[in-house]
C-alpha positions as CSV (number, residue, x, y, z in Angstrom):
1,M,-12.8,-38.2,38.3
2,G,-13.9,-34.6,37.6
3,T,-10.5,-33.8,36.0
4,Q,-10.8,-36.9,33.7
5,M,-14.2,-35.7,32.5
6,S,-13.0,-32.2,31.7
7,E,-10.1,-33.5,29.8
8,K,-12.4,-35.8,27.8
9,K,-14.7,-32.7,27.1
10,I,-11.7,-30.7,25.9
11,L,-10.6,-33.4,23.7
12,Q,-14.1,-33.7,22.1
13,I,-14.2,-29.9,21.7
14,V,-10.8,-29.9,19.8
15,A,-11.8,-32.8,17.7
16,L,-15.0,-31.1,16.7
17,S,-13.2,-27.7,16.1
18,I,-10.7,-29.5,13.8
19,F,-13.4,-31.2,11.9
20,F,-15.3,-28.0,11.5
21,V,-12.2,-26.2,10.1
22,F,-11.7,-29.1,7.7
23,I,-15.3,-28.9,6.4
24,V,-15.1,-25.1,5.8
25,T,-11.7,-25.4,4.1
26,Y,-12.9,-28.2,2.0
27,S,-16.1,-26.2,1.1
28,L,-14.0,-23.1,0.0
29,F,-11.6,-25.3,-2.1
30,R,-14.5,-27.0,-3.8
31,S,-16.4,-23.7,-4.5
32,N,-13.3,-22.0,-5.9
33,Y,-14.7,-21.8,-9.3
34,L,-17.8,-19.8,-8.0
35,I,-15.4,-17.4,-6.3
36,S,-12.9,-16.9,-9.2
37,G,-15.4,-17.1,-12.3
38,V,-14.3,-17.8,-15.7
39,K,-10.8,-16.6,-16.9
40,I,-9.1,-16.9,-20.3
41,K,-5.3,-17.1,-19.7
42,N,-2.0,-18.4,-21.2
43,V,-3.1,-17.5,-24.8
44,N,0.0,-17.9,-27.0
45,I,-0.3,-14.7,-29.0
46,L,0.5,-11.1,-28.1
47,D,-1.8,-8.2,-28.9
48,G,-0.5,-6.0,-31.6
49,T,2.0,-8.5,-33.1
50,K,3.0,-8.6,-36.8
51,V,3.2,-12.2,-38.0
52,A,4.8,-13.6,-41.2
53,N,2.7,-16.8,-41.5
54,N,-1.0,-16.7,-42.3
55,I,-1.8,-19.9,-40.3
56,I,-1.3,-19.6,-36.5
57,E,-1.8,-22.3,-33.8
58,L,-3.9,-20.7,-31.1
59,T,-3.6,-22.2,-27.7
60,G,-4.6,-21.2,-24.2
61,N,-6.7,-22.0,-21.2
62,A,-10.3,-21.0,-20.4
63,K,-10.5,-21.8,-16.6
64,N,-14.0,-22.8,-15.4
65,A,-15.5,-22.4,-18.9
66,I,-18.2,-24.5,-20.4
67,N,-18.5,-22.6,-23.6
68,L,-15.7,-21.0,-25.7
69,T,-16.1,-19.1,-28.9
70,L,-13.4,-17.9,-31.3
71,N,-14.6,-15.0,-33.6
72,G,-18.1,-16.3,-33.1
73,R,-17.4,-19.9,-33.7
74,E,-17.6,-22.5,-30.8
75,I,-14.4,-24.3,-30.2
76,S,-13.7,-27.3,-28.1
77,I,-12.0,-27.3,-24.7
78,N,-11.0,-30.1,-22.5
79,E,-12.0,-30.7,-18.7
80,A,-9.0,-28.5,-17.6
81,G,-10.3,-25.7,-19.9
82,D,-7.4,-26.1,-22.4
83,F,-8.0,-25.2,-26.1
84,N,-5.9,-25.7,-29.2
85,E,-7.3,-24.2,-32.5
86,T,-5.8,-23.5,-36.0
87,F,-6.6,-20.0,-37.2
88,V,-6.1,-18.6,-40.6
89,L,-5.3,-14.9,-40.9
90,L,-6.2,-12.6,-43.7
91,K,-3.9,-10.2,-45.3
92,G,-3.7,-7.0,-43.2
93,Y,-5.3,-6.3,-40.0
94,N,-7.0,-9.2,-38.0
95,V,-8.9,-9.2,-34.9
96,I,-9.2,-12.5,-32.9
97,N,-12.1,-12.4,-30.3
98,I,-12.3,-15.2,-27.7
99,I,-15.4,-15.4,-25.4
100,A,-15.5,-17.8,-22.5
101,K,-18.8,-18.5,-20.5
102,D,-19.2,-20.4,-17.3
103,K,-22.2,-22.3,-16.1
104,F,-23.4,-19.4,-13.9
105,G,-23.4,-17.0,-17.0
106,Y,-20.4,-15.1,-16.2
107,V,-18.3,-14.1,-19.3
108,D,-14.5,-13.3,-20.0
109,E,-13.6,-11.8,-23.2
110,K,-10.2,-11.1,-24.9
111,N,-9.4,-9.3,-28.1
112,Y,-6.2,-9.7,-29.9
113,K,-5.1,-7.6,-32.9
114,L,-2.6,-9.1,-35.3
115,M,-1.2,-7.8,-38.5
116,Y,-0.3,-10.2,-41.3
């Protein structure tokens, strides 16, 4: 009878340990945006590029952002952080400034210089 009791106790400890590991893993997964912060990525233009057309389609992703500005003007993003904006270049040297902010006040900023 004593052996049965210890096996039951071991099984309870193993089950509780697995449950605890699951809770910790789930918590880390859900708080990933806290750990990684806001990031601007996958922007479809390259810094220092010469372009032949004055109208460009600017796309990318601002992961974990709640606010995104393009040269000081707020642009819309979807729930995944994707953005798609048409931008008109002036003749000569142009700077495209993208600023993303998350709900904790963290900021990521990217600047792209283009020549039209």
